[in-house]
PDB file of N, CA, C and O in Angstrom, chain B, residues numbered from 101:
ATOM      1  N   MET B 101      29.997  11.770  -2.863  1.00  0.00           N
ATOM      2  CA  MET B 101      29.411  13.033  -2.679  1.00  0.00           C
ATOM      3  C   MET B 101      28.287  13.098  -1.686  1.00  0.00           C
ATOM      4  O   MET B 101      27.247  12.471  -1.889  1.00  0.00           O
ATOM      5  N   THR B 102      28.467  13.842  -0.613  1.00  0.00           N
ATOM      6  CA  THR B 102      27.363  13.731   0.513  1.00  0.00           C
ATOM      7  C   THR B 102      27.016  15.263   0.758  1.00  0.00           C
ATOM      8  O   THR B 102      27.775  16.160   1.124  1.00  0.00           O
ATOM      9  N   VAL B 103      25.792  15.313   0.486  1.00  0.00           N
ATOM     10  CA  VAL B 103      25.061  16.717   0.958  1.00  0.00           C
ATOM     11  C   VAL B 103      24.155  16.427   1.842  1.00  0.00           C
ATOM     12  O   VAL B 103      23.455  15.426   1.689  1.00  0.00           O
ATOM     13  N   THR B 104      24.017  17.225   2.887  1.00  0.00           N
ATOM     14  CA  THR B 104      23.117  17.053   4.016  1.00  0.00           C
ATOM     15  C   THR B 104      21.731  17.652   3.818  1.00  0.00           C
ATOM     16  O   THR B 104      20.768  17.263   4.480  1.00  0.00           O
ATOM     17  N   HIS B 105      21.660  18.481   3.016  1.00  0.00           N
ATOM     18  CA  HIS B 105      20.250  19.221   2.754  1.00  0.00           C
ATOM     19  C   HIS B 105      19.342  18.577   1.915  1.00  0.00           C
ATOM     20  O   HIS B 105      18.171  18.958   1.884  1.00  0.00           O
ATOM     21  N   TRP B 106      19.741  17.634   1.218  1.00  0.00           N
ATOM     22  CA  TRP B 106      18.807  16.949   0.395  1.00  0.00           C
ATOM     23  C   TRP B 106      17.879  16.169   1.152  1.00  0.00           C
ATOM     24  O   TRP B 106      18.172  15.793   2.287  1.00  0.00           O
ATOM     25  N   PRO B 107      16.649  15.861   0.553  1.00  0.00           N
ATOM     26  CA  PRO B 107      15.807  15.059   1.471  1.00  0.00           C
ATOM     27  C   PRO B 107      16.235  13.580   1.336  1.00  0.00           C
ATOM     28  O   PRO B 107      16.603  13.054   0.286  1.00  0.00           O
ATOM     29  N   LEU B 108      16.134  12.961   2.588  1.00  0.00           N
ATOM     30  CA  LEU B 108      16.561  11.583   2.891  1.00  0.00           C
ATOM     31  C   LEU B 108      15.886  10.389   1.893  1.00  0.00           C
ATOM     32  O   LEU B 108      16.439   9.306   1.701  1.00  0.00           O
ATOM     33  N   ASN B 109      14.806  10.719   1.393  1.00  0.00           N
ATOM     34  CA  ASN B 109      14.088   9.659   0.727  1.00  0.00           C
ATOM     35  C   ASN B 109      14.286   9.850  -0.663  1.00  0.00           C
ATOM     36  O   ASN B 109      13.438   9.280  -1.350  1.00  0.00           O
ATOM     37  N   CYS B 110      15.195  10.512  -1.312  1.00  0.00           N
ATOM     38  CA  CYS B 110      15.478  10.828  -2.629  1.00  0.00           C
ATOM     39  C   CYS B 110      17.083  10.281  -2.947  1.00  0.00           C
ATOM     40  O   CYS B 110      18.034  10.356  -2.169  1.00  0.00           O
ATOM     41  N   THR B 111      17.080   9.790  -4.140  1.00  0.00           N
ATOM     42  CA  THR B 111      18.553   9.349  -4.639  1.00  0.00           C
ATOM     43  C   THR B 111      18.807  10.141  -5.799  1.00  0.00           C
ATOM     44  O   THR B 111      17.900  10.670  -6.442  1.00  0.00           O
ATOM     45  N   VAL B 112      20.082  10.239  -6.098  1.00  0.00           N
ATOM     46  CA  VAL B 112      20.482  11.003  -7.137  1.00  0.00           C
ATOM     47  C   VAL B 112      20.869  10.058  -8.330  1.00  0.00           C
ATOM     48  O   VAL B 112      21.647   9.145  -8.052  1.00  0.00           O
ATOM     49  N   ALA B 113      20.500  10.147  -9.400  1.00  0.00           N
ATOM     50  CA  ALA B 113      21.048   9.271 -10.631  1.00  0.00           C
ATOM     51  C   ALA B 113      21.619  10.392 -11.682  1.00  0.00           C
ATOM     52  O   ALA B 113      20.995  11.377 -12.077  1.00  0.00           O
ATOM     53  N   ARG B 114      22.896  10.027 -12.027  1.00  0.00           N
ATOM     54  CA  ARG B 114      23.541  10.768 -12.884  1.00  0.00           C
ATOM     55  C   ARG B 114      23.332  10.045 -14.311  1.00  0.00           C
ATOM     56  O   ARG B 114      23.565   8.846 -14.459  1.00  0.00           O
ATOM     57  N   ASN B 115      22.871  10.884 -15.348  1.00  0.00           N
ATOM     58  CA  ASN B 115      22.687  10.329 -16.618  1.00  0.00           C
ATOM     59  C   ASN B 115      23.235  11.545 -17.671  1.00  0.00           C
ATOM     60  O   ASN B 115      22.664  12.621 -17.848  1.00  0.00           O
ATOM     61  N   ARG B 116      24.329  11.151 -18.241  1.00  0.00           N
ATOM     62  CA  ARG B 116      25.038  12.059 -19.148  1.00  0.00           C
ATOM     63  C   ARG B 116      25.150  13.494 -18.559  1.00  0.00           C
ATOM     64  O   ARG B 116      24.718  14.481 -19.154  1.00  0.00           O
ATOM     65  N   GLY B 117      25.763  13.538 -17.344  1.00  0.00           N
ATOM     66  CA  GLY B 117      26.063  14.803 -16.768  1.00  0.00           C
ATOM     67  C   GLY B 117      24.979  15.426 -15.985  1.00  0.00           C
ATOM     68  O   GLY B 117      25.218  16.315 -15.167  1.00  0.00           O
ATOM     69  N   ASN B 118      23.754  14.963 -16.228  1.00  0.00           N
ATOM     70  CA  ASN B 118      22.487  15.662 -15.636  1.00  0.00           C
ATOM     71  C   ASN B 118      22.307  15.016 -14.253  1.00  0.00           C
ATOM     72  O   ASN B 118      22.728  13.875 -14.059  1.00  0.00           O
ATOM     73  N   MET B 119      21.662  15.754 -13.243  1.00  0.00           N
ATOM     74  CA  MET B 119      21.147  15.232 -12.295  1.00  0.00           C
ATOM     75  C   MET B 119      19.658  15.055 -12.019  1.00  0.00           C
ATOM     76  O   MET B 119      18.898  16.023 -12.023  1.00  0.00           O
ATOM     77  N   PHE B 120      19.248  13.808 -11.780  1.00  0.00           N
ATOM     78  CA  PHE B 120      17.724  13.687 -11.697  1.00  0.00           C
ATOM     79  C   PHE B 120      17.416  13.157 -10.239  1.00  0.00           C
ATOM     80  O   PHE B 120      18.172  12.297  -9.784  1.00  0.00           O
ATOM     81  N   PHE B 121      16.528  13.538  -9.600  1.00  0.00           N
ATOM     82  CA  PHE B 121      15.933  13.078  -8.438  1.00  0.00           C
ATOM     83  C   PHE B 121      14.740  12.161  -8.558  1.00  0.00           C
ATOM     84  O   PHE B 121      13.726  12.406  -9.211  1.00  0.00           O
ATOM     85  N   HIS B 122      14.981  11.081  -7.853  1.00  0.00           N
ATOM     86  CA  HIS B 122      13.785  10.087  -7.946  1.00  0.00           C
ATOM     87  C   HIS B 122      13.564   9.589  -6.650  1.00  0.00           C
ATOM     88  O   HIS B 122      14.479   9.136  -5.962  1.00  0.00           O
ATOM     89  N   ARG B 123      12.101   9.667  -6.196  1.00  0.00           N
ATOM     90  CA  ARG B 123      11.792   9.097  -4.766  1.00  0.00           C
ATOM     91  C   ARG B 123      11.782   7.640  -4.818  1.00  0.00           C
ATOM     92  O   ARG B 123      11.327   6.960  -5.738  1.00  0.00           O
ATOM     93  N   GLN B 124      12.384   7.181  -3.631  1.00  0.00           N
ATOM     94  CA  GLN B 124      12.449   5.866  -3.520  1.00  0.00           C
ATOM     95  C   GLN B 124      10.850   5.211  -3.141  1.00  0.00           C
ATOM     96  O   GLN B 124      10.110   5.822  -2.371  1.00  0.00           O
ATOM     97  N   LYS B 125      10.521   4.171  -3.653  1.00  0.00           N
ATOM     98  CA  LYS B 125       9.258   3.564  -3.364  1.00  0.00           C
ATOM     99  C   LYS B 125       9.515   2.930  -2.096  1.00  0.00           C
ATOM    100  O   LYS B 125      10.461   2.149  -2.004  1.00  0.00           O
ATOM    101  N   LYS B 126       8.693   3.209  -1.000  1.00  0.00           N
ATOM    102  CA  LYS B 126       8.503   2.480   0.159  1.00  0.00           C
ATOM    103  C   LYS B 126       7.326   1.761   0.161  1.00  0.00           C
ATOM    104  O   LYS B 126       6.246   2.317  -0.037  1.00  0.00           O
ATOM    105  N   THR B 127       7.447   0.379   0.402  1.00  0.00           N
ATOM    106  CA  THR B 127       6.293  -0.454   0.635  1.00  0.00           C
ATOM    107  C   THR B 127       5.906  -0.356   2.186  1.00  0.00           C
ATOM    108  O   THR B 127       6.768  -0.388   3.064  1.00  0.00           O
ATOM    109  N   LYS B 128       4.672  -0.247   2.424  1.00  0.00           N
ATOM    110  CA  LYS B 128       4.107  -0.219   3.630  1.00  0.00           C
ATOM    111  C   LYS B 128       4.096  -1.696   4.219  1.00  0.00           C
ATOM    112  O   LYS B 128       4.059  -2.656   3.450  1.00  0.00           O
ATOM    113  N   SER B 129       4.126  -1.846   5.503  1.00  0.00           N
ATOM    114  CA  SER B 129       3.960  -3.129   6.007  1.00  0.00           C
ATOM    115  C   SER B 129       2.802  -3.368   6.883  1.00  0.00           C
ATOM    116  O   SER B 129       2.132  -2.406   7.258  1.00  0.00           O
ATOM    117  N   TYR B 130       2.474  -4.706   7.284  1.00  0.00           N
ATOM    118  CA  TYR B 130       1.411  -4.855   8.159  1.00  0.00           C
ATOM    119  C   TYR B 130       1.980  -6.177   8.886  1.00  0.00           C
ATOM    120  O   TYR B 130       2.972  -6.759   8.449  1.00  0.00           O
ATOM    121  N   HIS B 131       1.307  -6.590   9.980  1.00  0.00           N
ATOM    122  CA  HIS B 131       1.529  -7.455  10.882  1.00  0.00           C
ATOM    123  C   HIS B 131       1.010  -9.015  10.081  1.00  0.00           C
ATOM    124  O   HIS B 131      -0.169  -9.348  10.192  1.00  0.00           O
ATOM    125  N   HIS B 132       1.807  -9.729   9.442  1.00  0.00           N
ATOM    126  CA  HIS B 132       1.472 -10.923   8.657  1.00  0.00           C
ATOM    127  C   HIS B 132       0.975 -11.995   9.692  1.00  0.00           C
ATOM    128  O   HIS B 132       0.228 -12.863   9.240  1.00  0.00           O
ATOM    129  N   GLU B 133       1.276 -12.038  10.933  1.00  0.00           N
ATOM    130  CA  GLU B 133       0.955 -13.083  11.975  1.00  0.00           C
ATOM    131  C   GLU B 133      -0.446 -12.729  12.450  1.00  0.00           C
ATOM    132  O   GLU B 133      -1.179 -13.702  12.626  1.00  0.00           O
ATOM    133  N   THR B 134      -0.915 -11.640  12.670  1.00  0.00           N
ATOM    134  CA  THR B 134      -2.131 -11.201  13.167  1.00  0.00           C
ATOM    135  C   THR B 134      -3.144 -10.548  12.387  1.00  0.00           C
ATOM    136  O   THR B 134      -4.259 -10.360  12.875  1.00  0.00           O
ATOM    137  N   GLU B 135      -2.820 -10.132  11.054  1.00  0.00           N
ATOM    138  CA  GLU B 135      -3.524  -9.535  10.052  1.00  0.00           C
ATOM    139  C   GLU B 135      -3.768 -10.114   8.825  1.00  0.00           C
ATOM    140  O   GLU B 135      -2.806 -10.590   8.223  1.00  0.00           O
ATOM    141  N   ILE B 136      -4.902 -10.167   8.323  1.00  0.00           N
ATOM    142  CA  ILE B 136      -5.201 -10.752   7.031  1.00  0.00           C
ATOM    143  C   ILE B 136      -5.586  -9.580   6.141  1.00  0.00           C
ATOM    144  O   ILE B 136      -6.379  -8.753   6.591  1.00  0.00           O
ATOM    145  N   PRO B 137      -5.090  -9.441   4.914  1.00  0.00           N
ATOM    146  CA  PRO B 137      -5.570  -8.471   3.943  1.00  0.00           C
ATOM    147  C   PRO B 137      -6.778  -8.773   3.467  1.00  0.00           C
ATOM    148  O   PRO B 137      -6.997  -9.943   3.153  1.00  0.00           O
ATOM    149  N   CYS B 138      -7.782  -7.793   3.322  1.00  0.00           N
ATOM    150  CA  CYS B 138      -9.102  -8.218   2.750  1.00  0.00           C
ATOM    151  C   CYS B 138      -9.835  -6.928   2.288  1.00  0.00           C
ATOM    152  O   CYS B 138      -9.352  -5.822   2.528  1.00  0.00           O
ATOM    153  N   ILE B 139     -10.994  -7.082   1.630  1.00  0.00           N
ATOM    154  CA  ILE B 139     -11.754  -5.976   1.261  1.00  0.00           C
ATOM    155  C   ILE B 139     -13.064  -6.087   1.872  1.00  0.00           C
ATOM    156  O   ILE B 139     -13.683  -7.151   1.872  1.00  0.00           O
ATOM    157  N   ARG B 140     -13.538  -4.938   2.431  1.00  0.00           N
ATOM    158  CA  ARG B 140     -14.865  -4.919   3.039  1.00  0.00           C
ATOM    159  C   ARG B 140     -15.763  -4.204   2.010  1.00  0.00           C
ATOM    160  O   ARG B 140     -15.514  -3.145   1.434  1.00  0.00           O
ATOM    161  N   VAL B 141     -16.966  -5.063   1.876  1.00  0.00           N
ATOM    162  CA  VAL B 141     -17.791  -4.401   0.914  1.00  0.00           C
ATOM    163  C   VAL B 141     -19.208  -3.971   1.564  1.00  0.00           C
ATOM    164  O   VAL B 141     -19.790  -4.725   2.344  1.00  0.00           O
ATOM    165  N   SER B 142     -19.689  -2.799   1.219  1.00  0.00           N
ATOM    166  CA  SER B 142     -20.865  -2.420   1.869  1.00  0.00           C
ATOM    167  C   SER B 142     -22.027  -3.092   1.227  1.00  0.00           C
ATOM    168  O   SER B 142     -22.004  -3.146  -0.002  1.00  0.00           O
ATOM    169  N   ILE B 143     -23.137  -3.663   1.917  1.00  0.00           N
ATOM    170  CA  ILE B 143     -24.169  -4.208   1.205  1.00  0.00           C
ATOM    171  C   ILE B 143     -25.255  -3.348   0.581  1.00  0.00           C
ATOM    172  O   ILE B 143     -26.097  -3.696  -0.248  1.00  0.00           O
ATOM    173  N   CYS B 144     -25.067  -2.120   1.157  1.00  0.00           N
ATOM    174  CA  CYS B 144     -26.136  -1.107   0.874  1.00  0.00           C
ATOM    175  C   CYS B 144     -25.619  -0.335  -0.369  1.00  0.00           C
ATOM    176  O   CYS B 144     -26.403  -0.119  -1.293  1.00  0.00           O
ATOM    177  N   THR B 145     -24.369   0.079  -0.431  1.00  0.00           N
ATOM    178  CA  THR B 145     -23.870   0.994  -1.505  1.00  0.00           C
ATOM    179  C   THR B 145     -22.868   0.240  -2.559  1.00  0.00           C
ATOM    180  O   THR B 145     -22.624   0.646  -3.695  1.00  0.00           O
ATOM    181  N   GLY B 146     -22.333  -0.955  -1.942  1.00  0.00           N
ATOM    182  CA  GLY B 146     -21.438  -1.621  -2.787  1.00  0.00           C
ATOM    183  C   GLY B 146     -19.930  -1.033  -2.810  1.00  0.00           C
ATOM    184  O   GLY B 146     -19.005  -1.379  -3.545  1.00  0.00           O
ATOM    185  N   GLU B 147     -19.945  -0.072  -1.825  1.00  0.00           N
ATOM    186  CA  GLU B 147     -18.497   0.586  -1.755  1.00  0.00           C
ATOM    187  C   GLU B 147     -17.517  -0.590  -1.175  1.00  0.00           C
ATOM    188  O   GLU B 147     -17.876  -1.414  -0.334  1.00  0.00           O
ATOM    189  N   GLU B 148     -16.366  -0.532  -1.702  1.00  0.00           N
ATOM    190  CA  GLU B 148     -15.408  -1.470  -1.288  1.00  0.00           C
ATOM    191  C   GLU B 148     -14.098  -0.720  -0.664  1.00  0.00           C
ATOM    192  O   GLU B 148     -13.552   0.186  -1.294  1.00  0.00           O
ATOM    193  N   THR B 149     -13.662  -1.120   0.520  1.00  0.00           N
ATOM    194  CA  THR B 149     -12.665  -0.657   1.274  1.00  0.00           C
ATOM    195  C   THR B 149     -11.605  -1.718   1.391  1.00  0.00           C
ATOM    196  O   THR B 149     -11.942  -2.855   1.723  1.00  0.00           O
ATOM    197  N   ALA B 150     -10.380  -1.434   1.149  1.00  0.00           N
ATOM    198  CA  ALA B 150      -9.232  -2.317   1.352  1.00  0.00           C
ATOM    199  C   ALA B 150      -8.647  -2.008   2.789  1.00  0.00           C
ATOM    200  O   ALA B 150      -8.616  -0.884   3.288  1.00  0.00           O
ATOM    201  N   GLY B 151      -8.199  -3.143   3.366  1.00  0.00           N
ATOM    202  CA  GLY B 151      -7.584  -2.946   4.653  1.00  0.00           C
ATOM    203  C   GLY B 151      -7.183  -4.429   5.190  1.00  0.00           C
ATOM    204  O   GLY B 151      -7.007  -5.398   4.453  1.00  0.00           O
ATOM    205  N   PHE B 152      -7.081  -4.430   6.495  1.00  0.00           N
ATOM    206  CA  PHE B 152      -6.605  -5.364   7.315  1.00  0.00           C
ATOM    207  C   PHE B 152      -7.559  -5.902   8.334  1.00  0.00           C
ATOM    208  O   PHE B 152      -8.212  -5.124   9.030  1.00  0.00           O
ATOM    209  N   ARG B 153      -7.685  -7.414   8.472  1.00  0.00           N
ATOM    210  CA  ARG B 153      -8.621  -7.719   9.543  1.00  0.00           C
ATOM    211  C   ARG B 153      -7.864  -8.508  10.512  1.00  0.00           C
ATOM    212  O   ARG B 153      -7.072  -9.350  10.090  1.00  0.00           O
ATOM    213  N   ASN B 154      -8.040  -8.306  11.909  1.00  0.00           N
ATOM    214  CA  ASN B 154      -7.436  -8.838  12.929  1.00  0.00           C
ATOM    215  C   ASN B 154      -7.899 -10.337  13.000  1.00  0.00           C
ATOM    216  O   ASN B 154      -9.097 -10.608  13.088  1.00  0.00           O
ATOM    217  N   LYS B 155      -6.986 -11.245  12.963  1.00  0.00           N
ATOM    218  CA  LYS B 155      -7.337 -12.744  13.103  1.00  0.00           C
ATOM    219  C   LYS B 155      -8.194 -13.041  14.444  1.00  0.00           C
ATOM    220  O   LYS B 155      -9.188 -13.765  14.514  1.00  0.00           O
ATOM    221  N   ASP B 156      -7.621 -12.364  15.422  1.00  0.00           N
ATOM    222  CA  ASP B 156      -8.234 -12.658  16.805  1.00  0.00           C
ATOM    223  C   ASP B 156      -9.392 -11.896  17.025  1.00  0.00           C
ATOM    224  O   ASP B 156     -10.343 -12.503  17.519  1.00  0.00           O
ATOM    225  N   THR B 157      -9.536 -10.625  16.754  1.00  0.00           N
ATOM    226  CA  THR B 157     -10.760  -9.957  17.384  1.00  0.00           C
ATOM    227  C   THR B 157     -11.695  -9.589  16.126  1.00  0.00           C
ATOM    228  O   THR B 157     -12.817  -9.140  16.358  1.00  0.00           O
ATOM    229  N   GLY B 158     -11.273  -9.764  14.839  1.00  0.00           N
ATOM    230  CA  GLY B 158     -12.148  -9.567  13.794  1.00  0.00           C
ATOM    231  C   GLY B 158     -12.302  -8.091  13.342  1.00  0.00           C
ATOM    232  O   GLY B 158     -13.030  -7.679  12.439  1.00  0.00           O
ATOM    233  N   GLN B 159     -11.514  -7.405  14.107  1.00  0.00           N
ATOM    234  CA  GLN B 159     -11.468  -5.792  13.947  1.00  0.00           C
ATOM    235  C   GLN B 159     -10.924  -5.470  12.571  1.00  0.00           C
ATOM    236  O   GLN B 159      -9.917  -6.068  12.191  1.00  0.00           O
ATOM    237  N   PHE B 160     -11.501  -4.588  11.807  1.00  0.00           N
ATOM    238  CA  PHE B 160     -11.127  -4.123  10.384  1.00  0.00           C
ATOM    239  C   PHE B 160     -10.392  -2.869  10.597  1.00  0.00           C
ATOM    240  O   PHE B 160     -10.825  -1.970  11.318  1.00  0.00           O
ATOM    241  N   LYS B 161      -9.261  -2.814   9.954  1.00  0.00           N
ATOM    242  CA  LYS B 161      -8.427  -1.468   9.973  1.00  0.00           C
ATOM    243  C   LYS B 161      -8.315  -0.969   8.338  1.00  0.00           C
ATOM    244  O   LYS B 161      -7.605  -1.505   7.487  1.00  0.00           O
ATOM    245  N   GLU B 162      -9.066   0.011   8.175  1.00  0.00           N
ATOM    246  CA  GLU B 162      -9.271   0.648   6.771  1.00  0.00           C
ATOM    247  C   GLU B 162      -7.750   1.054   6.179  1.00  0.00           C
ATOM    248  O   GLU B 162      -6.936   1.574   6.942  1.00  0.00           O
ATOM    249  N   ALA B 163      -7.489   0.843   5.079  1.00  0.00           N
ATOM    250  CA  ALA B 163      -6.184   1.317   4.543  1.00  0.00           C
ATOM    251  C   ALA B 163      -6.442   2.258   3.221  1.00  0.00           C
ATOM    252  O   ALA B 163      -5.824   3.317   3.110  1.00  0.00           O
ATOM    253  N   MET B 164      -7.428   1.807   2.176  1.00  0.00           N
ATOM    254  CA  MET B 164      -7.567   2.704   1.228  1.00  0.00           C
ATOM    255  C   MET B 164      -9.081   2.275   0.633  1.00  0.00           C
ATOM    256  O   MET B 164      -9.566   1.155   0.792  1.00  0.00           O
ATOM    257  N   LEU B 165      -9.670   3.273  -0.013  1.00  0.00           N
ATOM    258  CA  LEU B 165     -11.094   3.119  -0.844  1.00  0.00           C
ATOM    259  C   LEU B 165     -10.645   2.433  -2.270  1.00  0.00           C
ATOM    260  O   LEU B 165      -9.745   2.879  -2.982  1.00  0.00           O
ATOM    261  N   ILE B 166     -11.355   1.384  -2.530  1.00  0.00           N
ATOM    262  CA  ILE B 166     -11.041   0.801  -3.773  1.00  0.00           C
ATOM    263  C   ILE B 166     -12.295   1.169  -4.887  1.00  0.00           C
ATOM    264  O   ILE B 166     -13.436   0.730  -4.742  1.00  0.00           O
ATOM    265  N   ARG B 167     -11.900   2.007  -5.964  1.00  0.00           N
ATOM    266  CA  ARG B 167     -12.891   2.431  -6.849  1.00  0.00           C
ATOM    267  C   ARG B 167     -12.827   1.706  -8.187  1.00  0.00           C
ATOM    268  O   ARG B 167     -13.788   1.672  -8.957  1.00  0.00           O
ATOM    269  N   ASN B 168     -11.707   1.156  -8.420  1.00  0.00           N
ATOM    270  CA  ASN B 168     -11.612   0.357  -9.599  1.00  0.00           C
ATOM    271  C   ASN B 168     -10.392  -0.525  -9.479  1.00  0.00           C
ATOM    272  O   ASN B 168      -9.769  -0.594  -8.419  1.00  0.00           O
ATOM    273  N   GLU B 169     -10.036  -1.222 -10.592  1.00  0.00           N
ATOM    274  CA  GLU B 169      -9.146  -2.371 -10.490  1.00  0.00           C
ATOM    275  C   GLU B 169      -7.505  -1.792 -10.177  1.00  0.00           C
ATOM    276  O   GLU B 169      -6.611  -2.363  -9.553  1.00  0.00           O
ATOM    277  N   GLU B 170      -7.490  -0.479 -10.844  1.00  0.00           N
ATOM    278  CA  GLU B 170      -6.086   0.100 -10.569  1.00  0.00           C
ATOM    279  C   GLU B 170      -5.838   0.392  -9.237  1.00  0.00           C
ATOM    280  O   GLU B 170      -4.685   0.306  -8.814  1.00  0.00           O
ATOM    281  N   ASP B 171      -6.901   0.781  -8.397  1.00  0.00           N
ATOM    282  CA  ASP B 171      -6.707   1.137  -6.964  1.00  0.00           C
ATOM    283  C   ASP B 171      -6.364  -0.370  -6.330  1.00  0.00           C
ATOM    284  O   ASP B 171      -5.434  -0.414  -5.525  1.00  0.00           O
ATOM    285  N   LEU B 172      -6.927  -1.359  -6.589  1.00  0.00           N
ATOM    286  CA  LEU B 172      -6.615  -2.664  -6.182  1.00  0.00           C
ATOM    287  C   LEU B 172      -5.300  -2.977  -6.366  1.00  0.00           C
ATOM    288  O   LEU B 172      -4.583  -3.387  -5.453  1.00  0.00           O
ATOM    289  N   GLU B 173      -4.933  -2.808  -7.507  1.00  0.00           N
ATOM    290  CA  GLU B 173      -3.390  -3.155  -7.780  1.00  0.00           C
ATOM    291  C   GLU B 173      -2.545  -2.152  -7.124  1.00  0.00           C
ATOM    292  O   GLU B 173      -1.462  -2.566  -6.710  1.00  0.00           O
ATOM    293  N   ALA B 174      -2.819  -0.954  -6.953  1.00  0.00           N
ATOM    294  CA  ALA B 174      -1.989   0.030  -6.087  1.00  0.00           C
ATOM    295  C   ALA B 174      -2.083  -0.574  -4.564  1.00  0.00           C
ATOM    296  O   ALA B 174      -0.996  -0.728  -4.006  1.00  0.00           O
ATOM    297  N   PHE B 175      -2.956  -0.840  -4.020  1.00  0.00           N
ATOM    298  CA  PHE B 175      -3.106  -1.563  -2.695  1.00  0.00           C
ATOM    299  C   PHE B 175      -2.238  -2.682  -2.562  1.00  0.00           C
ATOM    300  O   PHE B 175      -1.483  -2.762  -1.592  1.00  0.00           O
ATOM    301  N   ARG B 176      -2.283  -3.652  -3.552  1.00  0.00           N
ATOM    302  CA  ARG B 176      -1.389  -4.752  -3.634  1.00  0.00           C
ATOM    303  C   ARG B 176       0.147  -4.486  -3.710  1.00  0.00           C
ATOM    304  O   ARG B 176       0.992  -5.202  -3.173  1.00  0.00           O
ATOM    305  N   GLU B 177       0.390  -3.416  -4.414  1.00  0.00           N
ATOM    306  CA  GLU B 177       1.803  -3.079  -4.767  1.00  0.00           C
ATOM    307  C   GLU B 177       2.401  -2.263  -3.453  1.00  0.00           C
ATOM    308  O   GLU B 177       3.563  -2.404  -3.071  1.00  0.00           O
ATOM    309  N   GLU B 178       1.539  -1.483  -2.885  1.00  0.00           N
ATOM    310  CA  GLU B 178       1.970  -0.701  -1.667  1.00  0.00           C
ATOM    311  C   GLU B 178       2.240  -1.326  -0.509  1.00  0.00           C
ATOM    312  O   GLU B 178       2.953  -0.860   0.380  1.00  0.00           O
ATOM    313  N   TYR B 179       1.500  -2.735  -0.483  1.00  0.00           N
ATOM    314  CA  TYR B 179       1.822  -3.359   0.904  1.00  0.00           C
ATOM    315  C   TYR B 179       2.546  -4.729   0.541  1.00  0.00           C
ATOM    316  O   TYR B 179       2.871  -5.548   1.401  1.00  0.00           O
ATOM    317  N   GLY B 180       2.761  -4.891  -0.815  1.00  0.00           N
ATOM    318  CA  GLY B 180       3.575  -6.128  -1.240  1.00  0.00           C
ATOM    319  C   GLY B 180       2.688  -7.533  -1.030  1.00  0.00           C
ATOM    320  O   GLY B 180       3.157  -8.570  -0.562  1.00  0.00           O
ATOM    321  N   ILE B 181       1.477  -7.368  -1.421  1.00  0.00           N
ATOM    322  CA  ILE B 181       0.493  -8.604  -1.360  1.00  0.00           C
ATOM    323  C   ILE B 181       0.559  -9.296  -2.740  1.00  0.00           C
ATOM    324  O   ILE B 181       0.496  -8.662  -3.794  1.00  0.00           O
ATOM    325  N   HIS B 182       0.677 -10.515  -2.673  1.00  0.00           N
ATOM    326  CA  HIS B 182       0.661 -11.296  -3.906  1.00  0.00           C
ATOM    327  C   HIS B 182      -0.432 -12.298  -3.778  1.00  0.00           C
ATOM    328  O   HIS B 182      -0.898 -12.799  -4.801  1.00  0.00           O
ATOM    329  N   GLU B 183      -0.859 -12.617  -2.648  1.00  0.00           N
ATOM    330  CA  GLU B 183      -1.977 -13.652  -2.478  1.00  0.00           C
ATOM    331  C   GLU B 183      -3.322 -13.213  -2.960  1.00  0.00           C
ATOM    332  O   GLU B 183      -3.445 -12.055  -3.359  1.00  0.00           O
ATOM    333  N   GLU B 184      -4.314 -14.005  -2.963  1.00  0.00           N
ATOM    334  CA  GLU B 184      -5.820 -13.622  -3.313  1.00  0.00           C
ATOM    335  C   GLU B 184      -6.074 -12.760  -1.974  1.00  0.00           C
ATOM    336  O   GLU B 184      -5.541 -12.925  -0.877  1.00  0.00           O
ATOM    337  N   ILE B 185      -7.010 -11.814  -2.347  1.00  0.00           N
ATOM    338  CA  ILE B 185      -7.634 -10.922  -1.270  1.00  0.00           C
ATOM    339  C   ILE B 185      -9.191 -11.161  -1.176  1.00  0.00           C
ATOM    340  O   ILE B 185      -9.930 -10.868  -2.116  1.00  0.00           O
ATOM    341  N   LYS B 186      -9.612 -11.658  -0.106  1.00  0.00           N
ATOM    342  CA  LYS B 186     -10.885 -12.134   0.164  1.00  0.00           C
ATOM    343  C   LYS B 186     -11.708 -10.942   0.465  1.00  0.00           C
ATOM    344  O   LYS B 186     -11.249  -9.968   1.062  1.00  0.00           O
ATOM    345  N   LYS B 187     -13.129 -11.041  -0.023  1.00  0.00           N
ATOM    346  CA  LYS B 187     -13.925  -9.959   0.415  1.00  0.00           C
ATOM    347  C   LYS B 187     -14.910 -10.360   1.438  1.00  0.00           C
ATOM    348  O   LYS B 187     -15.257 -11.539   1.503  1.00  0.00           O
ATOM    349  N   PHE B 188     -15.370  -9.509   2.210  1.00  0.00           N
ATOM    350  CA  PHE B 188     -16.459  -9.803   3.341  1.00  0.00           C
ATOM    351  C   PHE B 188     -17.420  -8.687   3.377  1.00  0.00           C
ATOM    352  O   PHE B 188     -17.067  -7.532   3.138  1.00  0.00           O
ATOM    353  N   TYR B 189     -18.576  -9.001   3.659  1.00  0.00           N
ATOM    354  CA  TYR B 189     -19.726  -8.057   3.839  1.00  0.00           C
ATOM    355  C   TYR B 189     -20.286  -7.890   5.046  1.00  0.00           C
ATOM    356  O   TYR B 189     -21.231  -7.113   5.186  1.00  0.00           O
TER     357      TYR B 189
END
């Protein structure tokens, strides 16, 4: 069954004759060769920001604010990161 007006990022699951729409989880990507996942910590406020640091230039690209452990796990899941994430100040 093909219907062109449905959103492209949804799938249809049939369960007992009912239709349910589920969003497909998309993992974002980053350049593994040139970027390192890390957390930048402010020395003044202690605020933590997750993102990616360029290996060559050292430039930091912010991805999300980390307020608790759940935010860190969401960052790991969103970008498919399984290794340890280093902090820098």
